[in-house]
Each structure stands twice: as C-alpha cells, then as structure tokens.
C-alpha positions, 0 to 999 in steps of 0.5 A: 476341324474347326470345332477342334481348333476352337476347343483348343483355343478355348482351353488355352485361353481359359486359364488366363481368363480365370486368373484375371477374374481372381485378381479382379475379385481380390481387388474388390473384396471387403479387404479393399473397402475396409483396410487391414488395421495394424498394431500401431493403428489399433494402439492409436485408435485406442488412445483416441477413444480414451481421450474422447471418453475423458473429455466427455467425463470432464464436460459432464462433471465440471472443472477438475477439482484437483487442479482447482485446489492447487490454484487456490491453496488454503490459508494453512498451506499459504502460511506454510509456504514462508517461514520467518525467524527473528531473534533478540539478544539479551541483555542489550546495551544499558538503558535501552528497551529491547523491542523489535517491530515486525511487519507482516502483510500475508499469512506466514509462519514466524519463529520468535527467539530470545537468546541470552548472551553467553557472557551474561552473569544470569545463569539458568534463568526461569523463562516465560513467554507472554502475549499480554497477560496470557502465558504461552508455551515455548521450546528450548532451542539451545541452552541459552535460546528460547523460542515460540512458533506462530502460524499466522493466518489472520489478524487474531495472532498479531500483537505483542509477544514478550519473553521474560528471563528471571534470575538474580535480575530480570530481563525482557524483550518484546516483539511487535507483529503488525501490518505494514505501515503507510507512509504519507506527508506528516505536515498539513497540506496547504493550498489556495482556493480554486487550486488542486490539492494532491495527497499520496500514500505508499507502503513497502508491501502491496495491499489488496485494495486502497480506499480514501476517506474524508470527514463529513462533519463527525462521520467518515465518508468513502471518497467515490470518484465515480460520484464526483468525477469533477471533484476527486481523482484517485489513481494507483501510481503503482501496486503500493502507491495511491494518489488523491487529487482534489480539484477546484478547492473551496474553503469547505474542502479543508479538513481531515483525509486518510487512506486505508490499505487492506492486507491479508492480515489486516488494515492500515491507515494514515491521516492527513490534514488539508488547509485551504487559504483564501486568495487574499492570504498572500497579500496579508504579509504585504499589507502588514509591511506597508502599514509598518513602513507608513508608521515608521515614515510618520514617526520620522517626519514628526521627529524631524519637525520637532527637532527643527522647532527645538533647534530654533530656541537655544534655551528654554527661557528665550523661547518662553519670552518670545512666545509671551511677547507674541501673545502680548502683541497680539492682544494689544493689536486687538485692543487697538482695533476695538 
C-alpha cells in the first residue's frame, strides 16, 4: 500500500518536474547566450563593418585626392570662375584718345569689345586686333561689334590690346590690362631728427603679400623689421593697407622708400621720398626775420641822423662857411699855443 501510494505520487509529480526541467534548459540554451539577430540588426552591423573598412582604406591610402582637388582648383579652373566684359564705343568725342584701363588682380577670363556707333559714317570697316605688333584673331559678335576673349592666368597675358577699324578713315581704341595700382603720398615726407616718420600704402584689391624696400647706396634693400626692431615697425592695418614707421630719425635715414604688393597676376609698387631736417631748421626763418629787422632799424636810424643834420643848415653855402670858420678858428688856436 505504501509502495502503491508512493508510485502514484511519483507519477503525478513527474510530468511537472519534466516541464520545469525543459523550461530551465530552454533559458540556458545558446539562444540565451547569443541573442537572435533581426533584419534591422543585420543591416546596422553591415553598415558598421563597411564604415570601418572605408576608414581603414582612408588611413592606409592617405588623404582623399578628390576632396583635395576641389579645395585647390587649378588656375584654369579659377580663371573660368569669373568672366569680365569691357566695351569701347567708336568713334568717341572729337579729339579724345579712346583708352580704357582695366585693373586685374586674380586669374580670370576677359572679353574685350569694340563697337561701332550705328550712326557712324564708317561702313563695313576692316577690323584688326593687335597686341603690340602682334595681330590677334577676333570674333564678330554683331554687325558692328568685334571682340577677343582672353584667358588670363599669369602676367604673360597682361598688356595693351588695340582694335583698329579701317575704311575711308581709321578709328582705334586701346585696352590696358594691368595689376592694381598702389596709392601713397605723392609729395615728399618731411620730418625732423629724432622724430618718427610714417608711410602708408593701400590698394583697391587685396594683395597676397606686402614688402617694404629702401635704397642703400644704389641698391634696394628689403626692410626686415625682425632685424631692426628698434628702428622699423611694419603693420598691416587691413588686408589692403600697410604702414611703415621709422623711429629715431637721423640725417642718414633720408632717401627713397617704396612698398611692393604681390598679386596673383603680377607685382605693383609705389615709391616715396623721405626728407629729414635738423632741429635748427625751424629757427632759420626766425633768424632771417631778425636780421631783416636789424637792417631795417639801422637804415632808419641812419636816415634820421642824416635828416637832422641836414635840417640845421638852410642852405648849402651857409653850412660850408660855418665849416670853414670852425676850421680856421681851430687852426688859429693851434698857432697861438705854439
């Protein structure tokens, strides 16, 4: 009876025990240690692996050449980035020379055009474009307009270009291509010894570099402020303005100075003259005035003395007789003493 009861109990308890064992084993299976990867997780993992592979390639092969090329475009690409057009209408006012100055700092493409006034009596002219004595091919934009296109990437294309229209009379116009000019003081800079001289240069365009020079004998010398810190101070007031200060001036500092601006298409410079005066220089006008006053006063005094002396004698003969009497009295007195 006890065995039968124990067997029944074991039979009732065995299925739940087996079920618990299955549940426990399912929780500790490899699926628990290694979670199931969904489709989203797989895509994310693949993207991460591709990113790591690309980063590894970039590190092994150096910087991206494509990006580097975009950051530093060639001169040809830079020249195509800007396009400028200039035109001269012919004929101009009577007696005027048709010229146009064009300032260029950076590489660009330029179109120069000569246009004939529709009301002009010059019909069907023969058109020639020249640079110096060199003839340049041109294109006809319209019936009365002729142009040339220049891709300017360096200073070799700078210069003067002329269009010549020939018919029953000849008309011409000239374009001058040059780097920006430098603005500075035209008159000499005048100051005194032990003072400070200031020179300023500026340009309408922004140069890549500014450089100051001075004449040492017959040779130009670059002013390096790092070598003469107590003598020269160079400062860039803005991108297109530079200033030179010369401290503790002496007579030897007088001379010619100039600034040079370097642009992509060439260089431009401007010279200035410095004059250094001695400390006695301001006194020279005063001394001259004093000397003139002394001469004038002396002349007035002498004239007054002469006028008083002349006023005592009403006539010339009376004055002569008085002088003769005085001389005789003096001579007789001397004889008496003897």
